Every structure is written in C-alpha cells, then in structure tokens.
N, C-alpha and C positions, 0 to 999 in steps of 0.2 A: 247664715247662715250664711252666714256660710256667701254671704254678696260675697264684696269687699270685688279684691281681687278677678275671684273665678268666673266675674260676671265676664271680664274680660278673655277668660279659656273661652271661655260658649260662644259669643261673638268671633270669634276667631276662626270657628261652625261651616264648612260648607256644606252643609243642610242640620241645622237643629233640630232638635226632638219637640214634636211641637204636640200641642194636645188638647183638646175643647178645652173650654175656660169654665170657670169653675158654676156650677148646675145646681150643686146643692152643698148643706154648710161645712163641706171636711175637705180635707189634703187628698189627691188621688193622682194614681203616677202618672210615666209619659204614657201608654194607653191605656190609661182607664181604671188601671188598678188598685182596688181598696190596702188603704192601709193600716199597716202593723207599727203598732206601738213599744221604742226600741226598749222597753221598759218591758216587753214579755219576756225577748229575747234576751235568756240567762244562761250562762250552760250549769251544770246543774252537777253534786257529785260523783253522780255515778259516768256526767261527760267528762269531766275533768281528768276525771281514770280512764278512761279511755285513751285520752291525749296522751298522759304526760308519760316520761319514760320512749317518747314511736321515736323521737327526732327531728318534728319535722319543725317545716322552716317558712317564715313569711316576708315577702316584701311589700314593703310601703310606696308609691309608686304616683309620689306627687305633681302635682303642675306649675307650681311654685308653693318657694317658704317664705309662711311670712307665722304672722300670732296665729294665723286660725288656722294653717296645716300644722305645726307647732301641737297645737291643744288636740287637735284627731289625731295626731302619732301617739302621745300620749297617752291618747284613752284609751289607745290598738295596742300599742308597748305595754302597759300594765295586764291590760285581758288579757297577752300571749304570753306574761310571764306564768301567772295564775295556772296556765296548763302548760309548761315547760318548752313551751311556742318562743322558739328565734329566731327575733328582724335578723336578718342579714344582708336585707338589703336595704335602702333608702332611698331617694330619688326624687331633684326638686328639674321640670320640664322646662322649669322657664315660661311656663306657656307656647311650645316650641312645637307640636305636634310631630317632625322631623325626632326634633331632639327627647321627646317619648317613648319615641319607635323605637330607637336608640339603646332606652334607659329597658324597658324592655326585656332585649334582647339582651343583655351584659344581667337583666336580674334571672329570667331564665340559666345561665348559665349556673346559676348557684342552685337552679331546681327546687327550688320553695312550691308550698307546698299551696300557702293558700298566698292571695296574694292581693292587697287592700291599696284603689289605686278611683281618682276619675281623669276620665278617656276627656283629651283636650278636643280632636275631631270626633264625631261619632264616624264617615266615614273609614275617613285614614286610622280610626282605633279598630277598626273591626278586622283589618289587615293584619295591623299590628300586635293584636291576640289574640289571633288564630291559635298562634303556635303554642300559646301559653292553653288554650283548651284544649287542644291536640294532647297535650302532657298530660291534662287530665288535671292541673291546678286549676284548686279553686277559685274563683273572680268573683268580688264582694268592689260594686262599682259605684262610687257618692254622687248621686246626683243628677249623670248624667249616665246613657246607653249605647253601646257600641250598637250602629245602624245594624237592623237585622237577629241581634241575639235573640236565644230563647232563653225561659229561665227555667234552672234545671236542666239543661241543656247544656249549655251556654255559658255560664253566670247560677251563681246562689242569691242575691239579690241588687239590688238598691240601696239603698241609704241615704237617706237627706232630712231636708227642718219639717216639723209639723207647720207649714204653706198657710195654709187655713189661718193660720193660731197663731203665725205673726201680723199676718195683713191683719184678722179679725182684734187683739191686743195694741197694734197701732189706733184703730180707731176707736175704740175703745176708748185709751190713754189721750185721743187730743176729746174725744166729746167730753170726757172729764175736767178736761182744763178750760172749753169753751162755758163748761158751764148746759151740755149737753143741747145750745142752740148760737143761728150764728149762719154765718160762710163758707165756708172753707175750696179753699185752690187743692187738685186734684193730680198733683208732677209722675208719670206711670213709665216704666219700662219699654216705648217703645216700638219693639222687636220682640221676634216668636221663641219666647224660651218660656217652657212651663214652669221654672221656680220663682222666675218675676210676674211672671202673671196672674197666676194664683197666686200669689201675696198679692201683690195688688186689685186686684177683683178681688177676695175679701175682704180687705180694708173697705171699699170701695162699696159690692153688697151689706155688706156690716154697720156703713151708714143710713147706705138709704130704709132696710130694715128696721133696724133698729134706734135710730135718732129722727126723727118725722117733725122733730128741729131745726138741724140741720141741712141746710140744703150746697149740693159741690154744684158753686156755681163756675168754676174753671174748674175746665181740664187742659192738663198738656201734656203728652206724649215727650221722651226724651231718650235718644240711643250714643247720645255723645258727653259724659260727663262736665267735659270741657264748656257745656253750653249751658249751664242750666244757671246762672249767673245772667246770663242776655235772657233765658228765658221766663224765670222768675218778674227782670225788672217792668215783662212786658205785659204781663200776665199783675202783677202793683198797681202801675198803668192804667189796667185798665180796671180792674179793680181794686184801687188801695180801703179798700176798707171788710179787707177780709179777716174774718175771727183765725185762721188755722189756713196750713199748707200738712200735706201729707207729700213725701219725699222716697220713691220705687229702694233710694239704699244711701248709704253717709256720706261716698262723694260728691254723686252731688247736691247733698243736707245741704254741705260746704260751700259749692256758689249760690246757691238760694242762701241761708244767711249772710253772703258777702252782701247781695241787694237790697236783704232790711236792714243790714246797718246802714248802707250808703240813703238809701231813701227815710234814716231814722226810724223808721221802725218797732218799736217795741212793745204793738197788741200783740202781731199776729206771734199766734203758735204753732213750731214746728215739730210731726214726731216724723221719725224715720225709723227705718232698721239697720245691723249690724252698727256693731262698736266701731268706733276710731273714735281717735285721741281728739280734734276740732271739735267736733259733735259735740262729747265729751266736756270738754272744756264749759262749750255754749250753758249747755244744762246745768253744768256744778254750779258757773256766775250766775246763775239767777235769766238768765238770756231768752232769746226767743224757743231756742227744743224746749222741751216741759218733758219727755220721752223717746229714750230710742230701743227696741226691742231685736233680739239677739237668738239665737240662735243656743244650741249647749255642746259647742263644737264637741271639749272634749267625750262627750254622750254621745255624740256620730263615731268617733272612731272606737271607742270598748264595743259601742252594735254591728260593725265592719267588721270586726278582728273574730267576737262571739257567731258571727253565724258564717262568718270562710269558717270559724271550730265546724261547729254547729255539722256544714259539709262537708266537712271533712271526713266526719264519724258517722255520716249513712243519714244524717237522719234531714225531712223536708225540711225547709226556710222559705219563709212568706217571701213574695218577690219584690214585698216593695215596706219599706222599713218608715219612720219618721223619730226622731229625736224632739222631745219639747221647745216650745220657747220661754223665755221667758221676758219684762216689761221689764228694765232701768230706769230705773227717775235718782236724782238726786238723793236722794233716802237711802238709796240699795247703792250706790253702784260703786261702794268696792267691791260689796258680796259678788254684785250682781256680773263686774267683768269678768274675779275670781269661778261664777261657775261657771260661765261661758268660756274662756279660753282658761279654766288652767293657767292666770298669771294674775300677776297681782292688778290694774289699772293703771296708766302710765302717772307718774309723780304730778306733773302735773294739775293735771286730775282731782288726786289723792290733798296735795293742799291745796288747791282752791277746793274744795267739801266744807274742809275745816271749819 
C-alpha cells in the first residue's frame, strides 16, 4: 500500500483520520464504510462510449515521487487512455501540504474533469480542494480524506489497499515459516492512522484467532522508523528465543534486521509489509525475512481512474474501494514485484534470487 513514505505524509497531518479498530474480519473505511473490491469497478463498453470524444481531462496530484506513485500513475493513465481521457497535469508535493495546495491551484487552471490525489493533511486539504468541489471536478482520493468531506457530494470514492488481507496474509506467512507454533514479537505503528492500524490489528487478530499455538509474547509500538533497531534490541534482550517478529512496514523492518544481525540471530523469522530493496534482498538471500506482503499499486491507480470516470458520467460509485494484497516470497519475487509496482525488482534482488 502502500505505505512506505506515504506514512510520513499521514504523520504531517494535524488531525489524522481515526477509525475504530477492526471489529470483524474485513477492511473498513475511515468512517466505517463497507469495502468494495476494486475488481468490481470496471468501465463497460457503454461507459467508454459515453466518455470517448468528449475532451475530458484528468490530473494526478501525488504526495511524492516513488516506485509506488509511479505504479499508481501507470494504472491510472492506462485506464484513462481506454476512454480517451487526457492526463494534463501530474504533480509531486514532496510531502508538503502547502505545495500540494499550490499544485491544486495549478491543476485547476487546466480545468480537469477528474482529479486523483492523496490528501496530505485532512484539515489543510479540506480547504485546498474546496474550489475543485465548487467547479464540479470529480475527486477520487488515495487512502486519506479531507475533513468533513461527504461521499457523492464532495468526492467520488476513497481507494486503498485491502488492509485486513495485508495483515492476515502477513500472519499466515509468519505462522507457516515457524511451523504454526512458537513465540513472536509484534511491532506496530504507534499512531492513529487507519491504514496501518487496520493492517497491524489484522495481523494480531489472525494470530490470536487462527493459530492457538503461537503466542505474541512481546509488543512494541513505533512512530519513528529510525528507532526500530533500538526497540528491536530491547525486545530481543528480553526475549532472545523469539521465533518470529512482525514489523508494521519495511523501513522499520530494516532496523529490526540490523538488530538481528548484530545479535548473530539467524533463527527469528521476520514478516513485514510493503516492498523495499533492503528487505527484499535479505529475503532472497535466505536471511531472516520470510515474506513481504504488498499492495497492488497499479490496480489502485486503475480503480481510481475508473471510479472517477464513472462518476463523471453520472454513475453511482461506492464510497470505499480496496485493491488486493499479495504475499511476495523468494519463490515469486520477480512476479510479485512486477504485479505490485508495475516494474522489475531491483537488479540486486533479481541477481541474488538466481
């Protein structure tokens, strides 16, 4: 999903979207919305006929530049191209909410009919996108929502990862790696952000519900990825016999790996979320990492574009849409990387996987 640097964007917010923790085994939206699978959001031939030749335009207003946003953009552009919708503006706010506001003003000058964006700050974004709402521009948001915005009135949909499945697949992968029994550590994101909160809670609830012989014996919240090695060292000092560790996303997982290497620990298996070269390299070299669960970023972009265009022609759109998760291991690293990010895995990872 989707997280990587996107989480830093969330932490810039003065008021992050909060949502109840998982009460049942499915992903829910920031206000408890029921999820619609992205595969259900498709343009029919009739839809395409209504869109083609109308001169419709789109803008992609992203929070940063990365493999993730490149893949989302590729999915969106390919979907827009099917309907003859031109992408006239693409921006990178560099995690700066003020820059994003300027980007919105620049984009509106091009009079786009559809805008796809990740709002960096719910409060600031509510004001920044107000003119787009007044102009009747169809807004589709990635993983975040401006404060006070109402579905169908102000925006067409939120699109994000299948958060429950990401956490569940991480639990299943770690359980398999340790023979479905043993002691594990749980390093979760210690901030109110519904994306990571749901993923983390899904891991924990799946272990507790589905694997009675696995015990979570150590829990540690983390807000600053730079402290991951320090926190992992403390966890391993108290529990040197851990069979596995779950880490909330790949950047802090790299710190956990550093702690394991320093301790000469080759036994403890690690599972994390979101692809990264250092973690992927450890996995294919037979290190501590047993699996990485990733989102399908290209599919996120495709679904966002399809939703925006459906709204444009007056069709009803679901408020909350989720794209599938996939488990990447050494066995499928090349295919998994491509499916998630629409690009080849780093050469270092591919070479080490041979």
